C-alpha positions in Angstrom: -9.8 11.2 6.8 -7.6 11.3 3.7 -8.8 10.4 0.2 -6.4 10.5 -2.8 -6.4 9.6 -6.5 -3.3 8.9 -8.5 -2.6 8.5 -12.1 0.0 5.9 -13.0 2.2 6.3 -16.0 4.9 3.8 -17.2 7.1 5.1 -19.9 4.9 6.8 -22.5 1.8 4.8 -21.4 -1.1 5.7 -19.1 -1.2 2.5 -17.0 -3.7 2.7 -14.1 -5.8 4.8 -11.8 -5.2 4.2 -8.0 -7.4 5.5 -5.2 -6.6 5.3 -1.5 -8.5 6.4 1.6 -7.5 6.1 5.2 -8.9 7.0 8.6 -6.8 7.3 11.7 -7.9 8.0 15.3 -6.3 7.3 18.7 -8.2 4.0 18.9 -8.6 2.6 15.4 -7.5 2.8 11.7 -8.9 1.9 8.3 -7.2 1.8 4.9 -8.8 1.1 1.6 -7.3 1.1 -1.9 -8.5 0.5 -5.4 -6.6 0.0 -8.6 -7.8 -0.1 -12.2 -5.7 -0.4 -15.3 -6.3 2.2 -18.0 -5.4 3.1 -21.6 -3.4 0.5 -23.6 -2.7 -1.5 -20.4 -6.4 -2.1 -19.9 -6.7 -3.2 -23.5 -4.0 -5.9 -23.2 -4.1 -6.7 -19.5 -7.2 -5.7 -17.7 -6.7 -5.7 -13.9 -8.8 -4.2 -11.1 -8.7 -4.8 -7.4 -10.0 -3.6 -4.1 -8.2 -3.9 -0.8 -9.7 -3.2 2.6 -8.0 -3.2 6.0 -9.3 -2.2 9.5 -7.9 -2.5 13.0 -7.5 -1.1 16.5 -4.7 0.9 18.1 -3.6 0.0 21.6 -1.0 2.6 22.7 1.5 2.3 19.8 0.5 -1.1 18.6 -1.7 -1.6 15.5 -3.9 -4.6 15.9 -5.4 -5.8 12.6 -9.0 -6.9 12.8 -9.9 -7.6 9.2 -8.3 -7.7 5.7 -10.1 -8.5 2.4 -9.0 -8.3 -1.2 -10.7 -8.9 -4.5 -8.8 -8.9 -7.8 -10.0 -9.4 -11.3 -7.7 -9.9 -14.3 -8.4 -10.7 -17.9 -8.7 -14.4 -17.1 -9.4 -14.9 -13.3 -11.3 -13.5 -10.3 -9.6 -14.0 -7.0 -10.7 -13.2 -3.5 -9.0 -13.5 -0.1 -9.9 -12.8 3.5 -7.5 -13.0 6.4 -8.9 -14.2 9.8 -7.4 -12.8 13.0 -7.8 -13.4 16.8 -8.5 -10.7 19.3 -4.8 -9.9 19.6 -4.4 -9.4 15.8 -2.6 -12.7 15.2 -3.3 -14.3 11.9 -5.1 -17.6 12.3 -6.6 -18.5 9.0 -7.3 -17.6 5.4 -10.3 -18.0 3.1 -9.7 -17.6 -0.6 -11.3 -18.4 -3.9 -10.3 -18.5 -7.6 -13.2 -18.2 -10.1 -15.7 -19.2 -7.4 -13.8 -22.2 -6.0 -13.3 -21.6 -2.3 -10.5 -22.8 0.0 -10.2 -22.5 3.8 -6.7 -22.7 5.4 -5.6 -22.7 9.0 -2.3 -20.8 9.5 0.3 -21.9 12.0 2.0 -19.1 14.0 5.1 -17.8 12.2 8.3 -18.8 13.9 10.0 -15.6 12.7 8.9 -12.2 13.9 6.2 -10.4 11.8 5.2 -6.8 12.3 2.0 -7.1 10.4 0.1 -9.3 7.9 -0.7 -6.9 5.0 1.0 -4.0 3.3 -1.8 -1.6 4.2 -1.2 -2.0 7.9 2.5 -1.4 7.2 1.5 1.8 5.4 -0.6 2.8 8.5 2.4 2.2 10.7 4.4 4.5 8.4 1.6 7.1 8.5 1.3 7.1 12.3 5.1 7.4 12.6 5.4 10.2 10.1 2.5 12.0 11.8 4.2 11.9 15.2 7.8 12.7 14.3 8.1 13.4 10.5 10.4 10.5 9.8 9.9 7.6 7.3 12.8 5.6 8.6 11.3 2.1 9.1 11.8 -1.6 8.8 8.9 -4.0 8.8 8.3 -7.7 8.1 5.0 -8.7 6.6 3.6 -12.2 6.7 0.5 -12.6 4.6 -0.2 -16.2 5.6 1.9 -17.7 2.7 5.0 -15.6 2.1 7.3 -13.2 4.0 8.1 -9.7 2.8 10.7 -7.3 4.2 10.2 -3.6 3.7 13.0 -1.1 4.4 12.3 2.6 4.2 14.9 5.4 4.4 14.2 9.0 5.0 16.2 11.2 2.6 15.3 14.4 4.4 13.2 17.5 3.7 13.0 18.9 0.1 11.1 21.6 -1.7 8.7 19.5 -3.7 7.5 20.9 -7.1 6.2 18.9 -10.0 4.1 20.3 -12.8 1.9 17.2 -12.7 1.0 17.7 -9.1 -1.1 20.7 -8.0 0.4 21.0 -4.5 4.0 22.1 -3.9 6.0 22.9 -0.8 8.1 21.3 1.9 8.0 17.5 1.8 10.0 14.5 2.8 11.6 12.3 0.2 11.7 8.7 1.2 13.1 5.5 -0.4 11.6 2.0 -0.1 13.1 -1.3 -0.8 11.0 -4.5 -0.9 12.4 -7.9 -0.6 10.0 -10.7 -1.5 10.6 -14.4 -1.6 8.2 -14.9 -4.5 5.8 -12.6 -6.4 2.2 -13.4 -5.3 0.3 -14.4 -8.4 -2.8 -12.3 -9.1 -1.8 -9.5 -6.7 -0.6 -6.5 -8.7 0.5 -4.5 -5.6 3.4 -6.9 -5.2 4.6 -6.8 -8.9 7.6 -4.6 -8.0 11.2 -5.9 -8.4 13.3 -5.9 -5.2 16.2 -4.8 -7.4 14.5 -1.4 -7.9 14.1 1.2 -5.2 10.8 3.1 -4.9 11.0 6.8 -4.2 8.0 8.6 -2.7 7.2 12.0 -1.3 5.2 12.7 1.9 3.6 15.9 3.1 1.6 16.7 6.3 -1.7 18.6 6.2 -1.2 21.7 8.4 -4.7 21.5 10.0 -5.1 17.8 10.7 -1.4 16.8 10.8 -2.4 13.8 8.6 0.3 12.8 6.1 -0.5 12.3 2.5 1.4 11.1 -0.5 2.3 13.4 -3.4 4.1 11.1 -5.8 5.7 7.6 -6.2 8.4 6.9 -8.8 10.5 4.0 -9.9 13.2 5.3 -12.2 13.7 2.3 -14.4 11.3 -0.6 -15.4 11.3 -2.7 -18.6 8.9 -0.2 -20.1 10.5 2.9 -18.8 10.1 5.2 -15.7 7.1 4.6 -13.5 5.3 7.6 -12.0 2.2 7.6 -9.8 1.3 11.2 -9.1 -1.6 12.7 -7.1 -4.4 14.1 -9.1 -7.0 14.7 -6.4 -6.9 15.1 -2.6 -9.7 15.4 0.0 -9.0 15.9 3.6 -11.8 15.6 6.2 -11.4 16.3 9.9 
């Protein structure tokens, strides 16, 4: 099990604290994340959210069993739960805004979709990197409303060293590009422009072979450079 905490800075501002935790076995996976704005961002735009994904692993296939999210901004509270069949196919969605609930049946997508939430896509990356130390990957995500395409490129091994991160050593630098048809309102995880690449650095734990994230950066945003760097790491066998 991997548990990590990240501090997010945008330009000169402390923007948010992000926590992620994942479990991976031969039969199942689980990925949870939390985000809370901090500093001046929390003063002018309060946002906090929890995301939880769980599923099974059949050979190399990840089969999502559950996904839930809850997001609270300065003005609204939104919740969403995706409903799957036994084969991991998305069948429906329950959602609410400020307590008003809505249930929607979802027709099968005519185009191919690799998964239905970004956390399962991250688990696909984690399992791939664990097995062969490569982050080259292309995945299509269908969340029941919109389609997203994620392309990841492996830029090779580097000697990672950053004064803001306590761990240094051999890591892989990777680049991600996200194409989204529309930004999903109320979901801060998707507030990334497809015109900007996302650089991130991965390292494997020598004992468990589980990958963990050292740092994420977007070199330019309207407010300056974005950096999310690891401040705490816990690894449990």
